[in-house]
N, C-alpha and C positions, 0 to 999 in steps of 0.2 A: 555513802560509806567510804568510797575512794577519796572523795574530797576531804573528808575529816581525818581518816586514818592513813593518809599517805603524806609525802613531803610536798605535794603540789601547792598547798597554800603558801609555802615559804618562797615560792618562785613566781607568785602572781604578778609581781612588779619587777621581775628580774631583767636586767639588760643583757640578754643573751638570746640566741636564736631558738633555744629549746622549746619554749612555750609556743612561739610562733609556728615552728615546724610541726609540733604535736597537733596543734589545731588544724593545720593544713592536712596532715595525715588522716585525722578523723573526718575532715571534710571529703577527702578523696574516697574513703571507704563508704561513707554514707551516700555519696553520689552514685556509686555503682548500683545498677538495678537489682533489687532484691530477688526478682524472679529469674535473673540471669538472661534476660531478653537481650537481643542484639541491638541495643539502643546506642547508636554511634555517638550521638551528642553527649550522653551521660558518660560514656567511656572516655571521650575526648576531654571532658571537663575533669574527670577523675585523674587522668594522666597529667593534665596541666597543673592541678593542685599538688600532686605528688612531685612533679618536676620542680615546682617553686620551692617546696619543702627541701628538696635535695640541694638546690642552689643555696638555700639559707644554711643548711647543715648537710654536707655531703654524705655522712653516714646514713642518712635517711634513704639512700638508694637501696639499702638492705631490705627496706619494707616492700620493694618492688619484686624481689626475687621469687617469692611464692604467690605473687598477685594473680597469676593465671588460674589459681584455684577458685578465685572469686568472680572472674569476669564472665560475661555472658557467652553463649554459643550461638552460631558457629564461630570458632576462633578466628577464621579468616576475615571476619567482619569486625570483631571487637578488639583483638590484639593490635592490629594496625592503628585503630583509632586511639587506643590507650597509649601506644608507643609514640604516635605523632604528638599527642597532647603533652607527654612528658619531655619530648625532645625539644620543643619550642623554647621553654625557659632554660633548659640545660645548654643548648647550642648558644643562646645569647650570653649565658654565664661564661661559657668557654671562650667566647669572643672577647668578653670583657677581660678575662684573665690574660688572654693573648695580648691585648692592648696594654694592660697595666704591668704585666710581669714577663711577657715574652714567650709564654707557653700556655696552651689551653687548659692544662691540668695543674698548673701552678696557681695556688690560691693564697689569700692573705694568711692562711695557717702556715704557709711556707715562708713568710716574710715578716716574722716577729722580730722586732728590734729590741736588743738588749744594750743598755748603756753600761759599759764596764770601764775600769781604770785605763785599759789599753785602747779604748775607743768604742765605736759602734760595732756590734756583732749581730749577724742575722741567725735566727733559729727557726727550724721547721718542726712542727708538731709530729711529723712523720718519724722523727728521731726519738719520740717519747713512747713508742710501742715496744718496750723492752721488758716488761714485767712477765713473769711466769704466768701462763694462762691458768694453771691450776691454782696458784696463789691468788691471782686476781679474781678468779671466779669465787673462791672461798671468801675473800675479803669483801667483795661486792655484796655478799649475802649477809655476813655476820659482823662486819667491822663496826664497833661502837660509833654512834653519831654519824655514820656514813652508809653503812650497809642497808640493804632492803629490809631485813628483819627488824632492826631497831627504828628505822625511819619511815618505813612503809609496810607495816605488817599485813595490811589488807591485801597488798599485792601478792605476798607469799601465799596467803590463804586462798586467794583467787586462783592461782595456778595449781594449787592442790585440788581445786574443784573443776579442773579442765575436763575430766571424764563426763561431767554433767552436760557440758557444751557438746562434747563428742556424741553423746546419745541423741541430741536433737539436731545439731548442725555440724556434721563431720568436716565439711570443707572449711568452715570458719575456725573450728578447733585446730585443724591442721595448719591453717594459715597463721593463726595467733601463736601456736606453739613453735613453729619453724622461725617466724619472724622475730619473736622475742628471744629465742635461743641464739639466733645469729647476732642480734644487737648485743646481747649479754656477753657472748664470747668475744666479740669484736673489741669491746671495751675492757675485757679482762686483762689484756696485755698493755693497756694504756696506763702509764705510771701516774698521770695527772688527774685521773678520775676522782681521786680523794680530795682534790682542792675545792670541790663544790662546797658551798658554805653550809648546806644542810641537806643531807641525803645526796644521792648520786644523780644529778640533773641529766646526765647522759642517758640514763635509763628511763627518762620520762615517757618515751613511746611504749615501753614495757608496762609501766604503771597504767597508762591509758588503755592499752589493749587488755589488761587484766580485768577491766570492767565486765567484759562479756561472759567469761566463765562464772563470775560471781552472780551476774544477772540470771544465767541459766540455772544455777543452783537454787536461787530464790524463786524462780518461776516453777521449778519442780516441786519445791516445798509448798508453794501456794496451790498448785494443782492437786497435790495430795490432800491438803486441808479442805479444799472445796469438795472433793469426792467423799470425804468423811461426813 
């Protein structure tokens, strides 16, 4: 349903890090032990995948903020493994930035070249977060040909079904809700989100995470049918 009724098919062959990072995010979440066992190897791999996703698209670091909700216990064993896995690609990425641009947190997004009549000008995407958050949040939802409602209606429906996931998996519901909200609000102030050619590709992780509430609702319906 998400593949058909979202904008994902329009980006299957897109030359941007969005698809790549979304796949890595899914890989990181699937790698985490389902029983929350203190499996250091799996937590290390999950951190590594999410770290690579972050180096491809730094905004994916937002997916790690609520990740302690999903990791195994005891935290003294799992959090360090998760953090170590994530730090490896991030530290290497920062070293590359230092080598190329002279600062570890200066990225190619800060060195966009514009050719003008007066010569070459450098532009940073950091300067493009000037939109009103309220207006950006509204437009990301309802704007024709770009908003989630017209381009990915299944995602909007999925998040309306979040209570079904809450009923069965509270920690996953909380993680998905907080992570999706953080990414959504982050890009609400980004003036260039509308330049995506079909739908808002920056919200691809939100679309992907929306699969779980939809699945929970369908599972509930199937269980009710079986009881009858």
